[in-house]
C-alpha positions as CSV (number, residue, x, y, z in Angstrom):
1,M,75.6,-145.0,-161.6
2,D,77.5,-145.2,-164.8
3,Y,74.5,-143.9,-166.8
4,L,74.0,-141.0,-164.4
5,E,77.6,-139.9,-164.8
6,K,77.4,-140.2,-168.6
7,D,74.1,-138.3,-168.6
8,K,75.6,-135.6,-166.4
9,Q,78.7,-135.3,-168.7
10,F,76.4,-135.2,-171.7
11,Q,74.3,-132.4,-170.2
12,E,77.5,-130.4,-169.4
13,L,78.8,-130.9,-172.9
14,K,75.4,-129.9,-174.3
15,K,75.5,-126.7,-172.2
16,F,79.1,-126.0,-173.4
17,H,78.0,-126.6,-177.0
18,D,75.1,-124.3,-176.7
19,K,77.4,-121.6,-175.2
20,L,79.9,-122.0,-178.0
21,K,77.1,-121.8,-180.6
22,F,75.8,-118.6,-178.9
23,D,79.4,-117.1,-178.8
24,C,79.9,-118.1,-182.5
25,K,76.7,-116.3,-183.4
26,D,77.8,-113.2,-181.5
27,V,81.2,-113.2,-183.3
28,K,79.5,-113.5,-186.7
29,E,77.2,-110.6,-185.9
30,A,80.1,-108.5,-184.8
31,Y,82.1,-109.5,-187.9
32,D,79.2,-108.6,-190.1
33,T,78.8,-105.2,-188.4
34,L,82.5,-104.5,-188.7
35,S,82.5,-105.5,-192.3
36,R,79.6,-103.1,-193.1
37,S,81.4,-100.3,-191.2
38,I,84.7,-100.9,-193.2
39,K,82.8,-100.9,-196.5
40,A,81.1,-97.6,-195.5
41,I,84.5,-96.1,-194.5
42,Q,86.1,-97.2,-197.7
43,T,83.3,-95.7,-199.8
44,E,83.6,-92.5,-197.9
45,S,87.4,-92.5,-198.3
46,L,87.0,-92.9,-202.1
47,E,84.5,-90.0,-202.2
48,N,86.9,-87.9,-200.1
49,D,89.8,-88.7,-202.5
50,K,87.7,-87.6,-205.5
51,I,86.8,-84.3,-203.7
52,V,90.4,-83.7,-202.8
53,N,91.6,-84.3,-206.4
54,L,88.9,-82.0,-207.7
55,L,89.9,-79.3,-205.2
56,K,93.6,-79.7,-206.1
57,A,92.7,-79.4,-209.8
58,T,90.7,-76.3,-209.1
59,V,93.5,-74.7,-207.0
60,M,96.1,-75.6,-209.7
61,D,93.8,-74.0,-212.4
62,K,93.4,-70.8,-210.3
63,Q,97.1,-70.7,-209.5
64,T,98.0,-71.1,-213.2
65,T,95.6,-68.2,-214.0
66,I,97.1,-66.1,-211.3
67,N,100.6,-66.8,-212.6
68,I,99.6,-65.8,-216.1
69,H,98.2,-62.5,-214.8
70,L,101.4,-61.9,-212.8
71,D,103.6,-62.6,-215.8
72,T,101.4,-60.2,-217.9
73,I,101.8,-57.5,-215.3
74,T,105.5,-58.1,-215.0
75,S,105.9,-57.9,-218.8
76,F,104.1,-54.5,-218.8
77,K,106.4,-53.2,-216.1
78,K,109.5,-54.0,-218.2
């Protein structure tokens, strides 16, 4: 009887081990997917930052040009 109990315990532990192994595999796959998503989002964020800085520079350049023209017009009116 002692061997049967040990065998039963062993089988239960083996099932538990297999379940843990499966769960660990699922967690690793989920982590890898999350990691890839984060890297993609970070790359997209860096590209967006570059675009925003370019647009800011373009707007500042245009605003500076407008200010120069306004100053010129103002100086002619005086």
